[in-house]
Every structure is written in C-alpha cells, then in structure tokens.
N, C-alpha and C positions, 0 to 999 in steps of 0.2 A: 478202435480196432482191438480185438482180444489178443493178448500176448500168448505165445506158444508155451512159455515157461512161467511158472509162478515164482521161481527163484533162479538167480544166476550166481554161481559160486566160483570164485577164482582163487586158486591155491598156489602160493609161492613155495616150492618144495626145496627150499634152501637147507644146507647142512646146519643143524642147530649147533651153537657154540656158546661160549660164555658171554659173547658180545650180544647185546639186545638186538642189534640189527640183523643178526644171523638166525633168529628164531623163525620157525615156520609161521607164515602169515596168511590169513584167509580174508578175502573180501566177499561180501554178500550184498546183492541188490535185487530189485524186483518188487513184488507186492509187499514183502516184509524185509526191508533193508536192516542189516545189523552189522556190528563190528565185533566179531568173536575175539579179536585180539591176537596175541602171539602165543604160540605153543612151544614149550621147551624141547619137545622131542617130536619126531615124525609119528611115532606111535600114538602120542596124545592127540595130535592133529587128526590122524586117521580114525581114532575112536570117536572124536567129536563129529567128524564128517559122516561116519557110518550111522551114528545115532540120529543125526539130522535127516539123512536120506531115508532111513527106515520110517521115521515119523511122518515125513512128507509123503512117502508112498502109501502108507496106511491111511492117510487123510485124502488120498486121491489127487495130490498135487504133483506137478511136473517140475523137474530141475535140470539145469544144464550145469555141469561141473567142468571147469577148465583147469588143467595142470600145466606147469611151465617146464616139463621135461619131455624129451622125444618119446612118442609112443611107438614109432616105427624105426626102421633101420635102413641104411643104404642097401640097394639091391645086391643080393648075394650072401649077405651075412646070415640071415635066418636059415637058408638052405645049408650053408657051410657048417652051422652049429647043430642043426636039428635034422637035416635031410629033407626039410620041407620049406618051400618058399612062402612062408606065411608068418605074419607078425604075431598072430595068436600062438603059434607053435613056439616062437621065440620067448614070449612072455612066460609060458608055462615052464619052458626049459630053464630060464634064468631064475624063476621064482623058487625052483627046487634047491638052488645052492646059494642064493643071495639073500641078504636081509639088511636091516639097519644096524650093521656091525662095523668092525674096524675096516679101514681102507685096505683094498686089495692091491697087490703089486701090479705094476704095469705089465701088460702082455707083450709078447714078441710081435714083430711085424707080421701082419696077416695077409697082406697082398690084396685086400678087398677095397671096394670103393669107400671113401671116407666121408662123403657127404650125400645127403638125400637131395632130390630135386628141389624141395621147398627151401633147403638151406642155402642154395645158390641165390635165393632171392632175399635172404635175411642175413646181411653180411656179418652181423655181430652175434648170431645165434650159435650155440654149441652144436657141433655136428652129431648126427645120430650114431656115429661110430664111437662116441665117448664111452660106450660100455667097456671098451678096452683101456680107457684111461685110468691112471692112478689118481688118488686124491678125490676131492669133492666132486669133480665133474663126473667121473665114472660112478661114484657112489650114489650121486643124485639120480642117475638114470636107473641103476640096478634096484635101489630101494623104491623108486617111483613105480617101476613096472611090477614089483612085488605088491605094492599097494593097489595097483590096477587089478591084478589077479584076485586080491582079497575082496575087493568090492564086487567083482563078478561072481565070486564063489559064495558070498554071504547068503545063507538060506533065507533070511528075511527079505532079500532083494531078488530072489530067484525069478528069472524071466522078465525083470523090470529094467535091467541095465543093458545099454548098447554102447559100444565104443565106436566113435566116428573117426574115420570113414570105413574102418575095417568091417564093421557089422551093420552099417547103414548104407554103404555106398556113398557116393558124393551127393548126399541128401541128408535132411534132418532126421529122417526115420520117425517111427511111431512109438518107440519105447518111452515110458514116463521119465526115465533118468538117462541122460546122454552124457557120456564122458568125452571130452575133446582136448586136444593139445592146444595150448594158447601161448602167446609170447607178449606179456604186458608191455615190454619195451617198445612195441610197435606204436604205442600212443605217445611216446616221447614226453612223458609226464615231467613237468618241471617241479622239483621239490623245494619246499620252503626251507629256509635256514633252520637247522636243528631237527627237521622232520626225518623220519625213517623212509627211505626211498621205496623199499620193497612193500611196505604197508600202504603207501600212497598209490603205488602202481596197481596192486591187486584190487584195491577199492575202486580206482578209476576205471580199470578194465571191466569190472563187474557192472558198474554203472553204465558204461558205454554200450555193452552188450544188451543190457536191460532196456536202454533207450531205443536201440535198434529194434528190439523185440516188440516194444509197445507200438512202434510205427509200422510194424509189419515188414521191416527191412532187414531182419536177421537171416531169413531163409537164404538169400543169395550167398551169404558167407559159407554156407554148408556145401554149395555147388562147386567151390574152388574157382580159380580164375578161368576165364573163357579161352585163354590161349594155350592151355594144356592140350596136347594131342591125345589120341586114343591110347597109344602105347604108354604115355606118361600117366594117364588116368588109371590104367590097369595096374601099373606099378604102385601108384599111390594107395589104391584100395587094397592091394594084396599084401604089401610089406613095408612101404615107406611111410605112409600116412601123410598128413598135411597139418599146417598150423592154421587154426581158425582165424580168418581175417587177412592172411597173406593173399594178395591179389585184390583185396577190397580195403586197403589201408585208408583211403580217403574217406570212405563212409564211416569207418570205425573211429577215425580221429575227429571227424565232424560231430559224431554222436557224443564224444567225450567232452567237447567244448560246450559251455553254457550257451543256450540259444540267445542270439543277439537280434533284437527287433530291427528290421531294415531302417525304420525311421522312428525317432522319438516324436511324441505328440507336439513338441515345440521345436522340432528340428528345422522348420521353415520360418520360424518367427524372427522378424527383424527387431532391433532395439526400438523401444517406444520413441515416437517422434519422427521416425524415418518415413519420409513420404516417397520421394523418388529414389529407387534403389539403384546404385551404380552396377554396371555389368560385373565388374570385378568382385564386388561385395556379394552379389547374387551367386556367382560361381563358387566363391569361397564358402558361403553358407551351405550350398548343396554338398560340396566336398566334405565339409565337416560332419554333416548329418547322415551320410549314407554309408552303408557297409554291405558286403556281399550277401545275397539271399539265395542265389541259385544253388541247388543241392549238388553235393559231390557224387561222383560215380567213377568206376574204373572201367576203361575201355581198352580193347586191343588196339595196337598201333594203327591198324588199317581203318579203324573207325574213329580215331581221335583227332584227325586233322581238322583245324579250324576251331577246336575247343579251347577253352581257357583252363590252364592248370590250377587245380585246387590247392596244391602244396608244392614245395620245391621237389625237384627230381634229382636223385642221386645215382651216379653210375654204379651199375652192379658189377661190372668188370672193367679192367683197364682197356684202353684202346691206344695202340695195338695191345693185345693181351700178352704178348711176349716179344722179345727182340727178333727182328726179321730182316730179310734182305730187301733193299730198295731197288735193286736192279737184277737182271740176269747176269750171272758171272760165276766166279769161283770163290769159295769161302775158305778161310784159314785163320790160324792164330797169328796175330801181328808180331808177337814176340819172337816167332821162329824165323822171321825174315833176316837175311844177312845183307851184304852189300849188293847193289844193283849190278847186273841184271839178276832177277830172282828166278830160280828154277825150283818147282815144287812137284813131287809126284802126286798123282791123283789117287784118292781113296776110292774103293768100290762103292757104287750107288750114287744117289743124288738126293737133294732136299727140294721139295716143291710145296706150293701152297696147298694145304689139305692133305699132304703126304709127307710128314716130317721124317727126317733121317733118324733111324732108331738107335744108332750107336753113337760113339764118340770118335771125332776125327783126331787121329794121332798128331802130336806136335811135328811140325815140319812137312805135313801133307795138306793137300787142298781137296775140296769136294765140289762137284757141280751143284749149283744152287740157283733157283729161279725166284723171280720177284714175288714177294709175299711169303716166302717159306720161312718158317722158324729157323733161327740160327742153331745148328747142332751144337752139342757140347764140344768144346775145342775150337769154335769159330767165333771170332769177334770182328773180322774185317772181310770185305768182299771187293774183289777186283772186277771191273767191268769186262764183260765178255769181249767187247771190241778191242780192248787193250791187251788181249792175251793171244799168244801163239801156242797152239796145242799140237803136240807131237806124240801120238799114241797115248801113253799113260802119264805124260809129263806136260806141265804148262810152264811157259816162260813169259815174263813181262818185265819191262824196264821202269815203268812209271813208279815214282815214290808215292806211298799212301800213308796217311795218318791212321792210327788205330781207330777202328769204328767206322772207317770210310764205307759209304754206300750201304749203311745199315740204319734201321730205325730202332730206337730203344723202346722197350716195353713201357707203356703208359706215357710216352712222350706227348701224346695228344691229350689224353684224359686218364687220370688215375682212378682206380676203383674207390668208391666212397666220396668222390668229389661231387659237389653240386653242379649239375650241367644245365639246368633250366630253372628259372625262378617261379614261384607262385604268381599267378596273375598273367602269365605269358600266354599269348594266343599261339597255338601250335601251327608252324609252317612246315612245308615239306622237308626242309633241311633239319628242322628240329626232330622230326620223326627218324631221319637218317641217323642223327647222333644218338637218339635213344636206342635204336636197334643195334648200332655199333657197340654200345656199352652194355649190351646184354639184357635190355628191357624188352618185354613183349607186350606190356600194357602200361597205361599211364593214368594217374589220378586226375580227373578233369571235373569241370562243373557241367551240369546239364545246361542246355541252351536256355537262356532267360526267356520266359514267356511274357509277351507284351500284348495287351489287348488294345484295340483301336476303336473308338466310338465317335461318330459325327452327330452333332446335335443341331436343332433349329427347325422351326416350321417352314422356313423358306427353302430348305434343302430337299432335293429330290434325287433319286438314284441315277447314276450315269446311264444315259440312253433312254430314260423315261421321258414322256411328254412333259413339258414344263411351260407354265404360264410366264408372262413377262415379269411378274414379281417374284419368280422362283429362280433358284440357281441349282445347277447340277453339283453333286457331291464330288468335288475335285480333291478334297483333303484326304479322304479315307483311302482310295487306291494309292495315292502318293505316299502316305505315311506307312501303309502296309508294306510297300515295296522298299521304302527306306529301311525299315526294320529288318527285312530279309537281307538287304545288302550289308547290314551291320551284323549279320549272322545270328539274329535273334529268331525265336519262333513267334511269328506274327499271328494274332488271333483276331478275326474280324467280328466285331460286335454289331455291325450294321449301323443303322441310323435311329435316333430317338427324337421324338417330337419335344417341343417345349412344354412338357408336362411332368411335374415332379414324380408321379408314380412310374411313368414310362422310363424316366431317367434313372430312378432308383433301381428298377428291375434290371436295366442294362448294366448298371454299375455292380449289382449283385452278381450277375453272370460273369462279368469281367473279373471280379475278386475271386470267384470260385475257380476260374480257369487260368489265371495268369498271376505273375508276381508283380506286375506294374501295369498301369493304364495310361494311355494317351487319349485325351479328348480334344476335339476342336470345336470352337464356338462356345459362347456362354461364359467367357472368362473375365468380362469387363465390369460385372456388377451392375449392369443396366437393368431396366424394368423387366425385360424378357429373358434375362440371363439366369435361368433357373439352376444351372449347374453350380454357380457360386452360392446361391441360397441353400441348395440341397447339401452341399459339402459343409456349409456353416452349421446347418441344423442337425444333420445326422452323422457327420464325419468330423474331420479336422480340416480347417481351411486357413491358408494365408494367401491373400491376394496381393501380389507384388505389382506395383507400377514401376516397371523397370525402365531405366533411362536408356532405351535402345530404339533404333529405327531401322527397319519396321518391327513392330511388336507392341511394346508397352505392357498390355495386360497379360499376366501369366499367373494362373491359379495353381497353387501347389497345395496338396492336401493328402489326407489318408481316408480310405474307404475300406472298412473291414480289415484294417492293418496293411492294406496295399497302397503304395504311393500312387498318387494321381497327378499327372501333368496336364493342366488345362491350357491348351494352346489357343491362340487367337483364331478367329474364323476365317480371316483373309488368307488365301493359300500361300502367298509370298511370306507373310508374317509367320504363318504356321511352320513353313519350311525352314525359315531362318532360325526361329526359336527352337525347333527340333534339333537343328545342327549345333547351335551354340549352347543350349541348356540341357536338352533331353539326352543327347548322345553321350556326353561324359558321365551324366548321372546314371544312365542305364548301363553303361559299361562297368561302372563301379558296382552296381547291383549284381551284374553278371559275374563279378569276381576279378575284373581287370583293374589295374591301377588307374587313378584319375588321369584322363587324357584330354588335353585341349587340342583343337584343330591346329595342325602344323602350318605355319605361314612363312613367307619369305618376302624380302623387299625387292620391288621392281620399280622402274620409272612409270609415272602416271602418263596415260595417253588421253587425258581428259582435263577439263577445267571445272572447278567447283568452289564456291564460297560457302564453307561450312559454318553453321552457327554453333555456339557453345551449348553444352548441357547434356547431349546424348551421344552414345557410341552409335555410329551409323554403319550399316552393312550394305554395300552397293553390289548389285549383280554385275559380274565382270568376266572378261576372258582376255587371254594374252594375244597380242598381235604377233606377226612373224618376226618383228623386231624385238619382241620381249617386253613390250609396254602393256600396261593394263588399260583396256578400254572398258567403259561402263555402258549399261543399257540406257536407251534414250529416255526412259521414264523411270522415276523412283516410286510410282504408285504401287501400293501393296496388293492391288487387285490384278495387276498385269502378269498373268500366269505365263504368257509367252516369254517373258523375260527370264524365267527359270530355265526354259528350254534353250534360249540363246546363250545363257551364261555357262561358264566352266568352273566358276568359283566365286568368291566374295572378296571385295576390298573392305578392310576394316579401318574406320577412321575414329580416332579417340575423341574424348569428350570436349577437348579444347576447340575454340574457334580457329579456323585455318583457311587460308586462301591457297588453293591447289592449282598449279599450272602444269602444262605438259613438261615432262622431264623430272618433276619433283618426286622424291622417293615416297612410295606408299606401300602398305603391307596388305 
C-alpha cells in the first residue's frame, strides 16, 4: 500500500535552555528516516524545517509535520481578541506582537473557557488557554503559533501548506504539506536510563505515524473520534483544533510497538524425547508461545460491548465529579449548628441535579437541595427531608448529624486519572456504564479475532446431502462455527476439502488470507490418508502432539503463512473437547484476552468408574437435581448425542482412581 506522505516530522517545541534536555528536538520517519538532533534555539529549528520542506516540495514529495503546542484555543478566545471566531485570525493577531523573546507577564483573569474539547480527553496536556500564562507554557504557544504563520507565509511554500483541521476540515486534505498538532506523550514511551525523553518521544511518534501511513491506517486519525457531535466538530474546525491521534490512541500505540509474531516457528515444539504430552504441559506450551494478534481500534461506547480492551482504560473525570447530595433535604454548613433543636432560616432558591445553586449559602442558613445536586459553596451537610419541620422560611430538626451526613464526596467512587478497566478485559454492560460515568465516549478495543474453519476428508459430505453408507455428514464444521460465534469471534467458513494436497493447500491459503487463526478437523493423526499433517510438515510448520487426553490424543499444531493452525481430531466429540480445552484459551489469548482455563468446581459423583492411569479424561456430564454429576452412558467419541445430553464435562486427572457415588469430582 502506498503511503500518503514521504516524510513524517514531529517537533518538540520546548523552550531552549542551557540543559541539553531542553533543546528543540525533531524526529523524522518515513521513506528517509533521519535524526536531525537537537537545536539550540527555536529559530534554528525553524530554519532547518523550512529548508527541508522547501526541498521536499520542490522534489514533489509530501510531508506531515506535527508540533506539540496547541494550534487552536478554547471557544470564545479568538473572537474576544480579534472580533472573529477563527483560529487563523488568532494566529495572525498573535504573530504581530509575539516572538521568541523574553517571557511575558501573566495576564489578568479573562473569564473565558480555559480548555478545549480535546484537552478534556488528554488529562496531562497543557490547555489551549496557555497563551495567557507566564513562563515557558505561554511562551511555547506564542512562539509556536508565530512559527506556524511563518511556514504558511513562506513564498517558497505558497499554496503548498494546509493546517489540519482548520484548512482541511476533519480530513487529511490534498495539500503536499500538512501541519498538525500532536501530543507525543500519548504513546507513553518508556525512556532508557540516561536517555533524553523528548528526543525518544518525537522519534517514536514519527515512527508510529509513518507505520500507520504505510498500512493505510493513518487516514482515520484525521477524521477525529466518532463520538464528536456536529456542534463539537464545527467548533474543532473553526477555532479549537484537535490533537492528531486523540480518539485513536490504541491504533497509535500499537503502531509504536514492534510487531510481535503470533507464534514463533518453534513455539509448539516439545522437548526431544517427549512422546505423550501431558495436558498441563500442552496448555503451558500454548500459553508461553502465544501473544495477541487482533488489531486495535477505537469504538464509541455503543459499539464496544463484548469487545476486548486493547489497553488499560483511565477515568477522564472523577465520579461523582463533585460533592453532591445523597438525599432530598436541606443543606447547610455543619459548623453553624448549635445545640438541638436546630433552627435555620432558608436561603432563596434551591440546588437540583443539573441545576446547581449559583451563589454561596451564608453561614447559619440552609437551602433546599435535591438528590444528586452539587453541594453549593457553604454547604457540607444535608438533613433528610423527612426529619425536618418547615415553617415558612425556617426549618427545624432535632436529629444530631455528623459533618458530611447524607452527602457524597467528589471522586469517592473513582478519581480522575485512575485505571478503571485493565487491558484484556471483555467489556460487559456494567463496564460501559463505568466508562460513561467517568467521562469516556469511546474505548480502545481489539477487533474481533477472525477464525476460519475447515473440514477435511473424502468420507465427509455436506449436511443434508445424500450420503452412502461409507460416508459421514459434516458435523464438525457447523458445530465449530457456532462455538466460535458463542466465544464472540468472527467465524469464517472455509467449507470442506478433499484428501488432496492441492485442495487442502488452496483452502489453507484462503483461510490465511481471511483470518488470524485456523481450525481444521480431521487429518491430525499422521495416518496414511491424513494429508493435513503431511502438508503442514512440507509447506508450513508442524508439531503433532500425542496428548495424554481422552477423548482426543492427536492434535496438530502448526503455522501456515504465519497463521496458527489448530488441527483437531475428526471425531465430533473429540473435536469438541479439544476445542474447549485447547483451542479456546489459545484463541482468547490471540484475541487479546488473558489466558483463561475453563472454570470448574467440585461436586459429588453420581456415577461409578474405574479409571486407568496415564491420561486426563473428560466425561460428558450434567448435574442432577441433588447437585451430583451424572455422566453419559457411553464414552465413545463418535456419540454426538452425548454432547446434546451433556451440560458440561467432568475432568479426571492422570492418576488411576476408583470413583463411587458421592466421591468428589471436578
């Protein structure tokens, strides 16, 4: 796929100082990656950048340049200063009287919004209102906007430069040079000891954006997050701007990480001399060799249910966001209470959820307050409505109350910045409620793992087709496809392949192109007609495990075109059990979830069995009304009716054991 930009440049517009860590640093990635190093002044950095962009434009190359200062401002600032609600007007206005000079004094209170929409989503970013701030924060913005104007005015770049999103809309645009606001700290780059963090961050940010561009995945970052409403989008394009990558943090961070192959070529290999593989050893080997492969994406809350989180989720705001009333009643300052009974005059007005009281409640007075309302200034305690006698403009109550009674503290449930959900967690309805309550409108999740299913064997015919006595209907494929859907994977039906190497190879090629993992049934035992094993050995990577399990035993594990292949036994019961015990935890790990074994519990046996030593056995079972486990009448792996009869499995360890009714089993 052709990249949209030949070069990605990321600039850390820090205030140069005598310390080397405070020099201006630039990272470059793309077709020509370079490390221009540190610049002692912003003027030197801008000269280098202009020269590079002029040369690139003359050669017909495209460049994306990211700066780490706010391009826009909170709504209202541009109009207050220039009379025009436009970021471009603000740039020109500030460029006339600001430059890379001494720090300016702090400005008086201006009464305007202090943060942009995007800054509510990036807790540690400097707000766009820092043009009013003294010291490095305000200087960084003022000199940065002056540099922005200089690039747009440069005659050698006339008509070639567009500033996103003000001159492109929420799209990439078609200009050869695009300037965008970035925030390298979104990547959470870990710095090595002695390394300069700013230098590592700009280099890593440039590489991540270039990686997304090569994959054709950079364009969605220019669209902004999907949960912005029409009014917010209009404000973003007109005067506030946006930080490239906010709303798509998962994709950006995934691109910054080095690609990790899902399976090493030797990840299924057992130590030499191992013949029968214990179940525990097989599971441990799978767990060790697998890592997530499902791609990350960012989805609005309404579409994220059931997905697996690609990274930890942090609360954007506290819950509750401020101290509020837990009951309907009357609020007052506890310190003003005297001896019981208490008599307090009522202040005018009331406080309600969504309609806070605008003033301050005077000491010694009370105010009507409803459940969920923010506590007004001057209120720290609420008396329950039922405990109060109201007489005109006065309330009376005798009950003693502690300070803070019937109130909720701000952040008592969750504080802003706290991790609320871990990476690998599958999102439930209550998780979406917590995310919404803490200010999140979208979440970084992984796409559903795509798993392809293939049945093999000349004896297998399609369900419902006419079958001779030597043929069997394909029971495994519809069973496995539905199992995968129940596990919330995207199931891809590859159909059936004959016992022919070319037909099998073509089917595996289709599966590798459409899915991240493949499940096959039949052909796993290395018999004369089991072409799957021979094909994987010849053209892919193969480890055939003879697992000490009943039903099951043969399990082929390998790679085809880099995709993991789980070769299940052909008998439906054995295929079902091996899918539950081995494929499910492995596929969940590939999907981004933690390793998960089936959850079990101990119950009394409702059956008799003399078990031999050597293999773990799984018996089809269900619970009686008395809570005992009864098992299916036959242990034959071809008895599909036993799967319908059963509600679960009883697991018996490798040791020999005599089981009688009432004995504990798992």
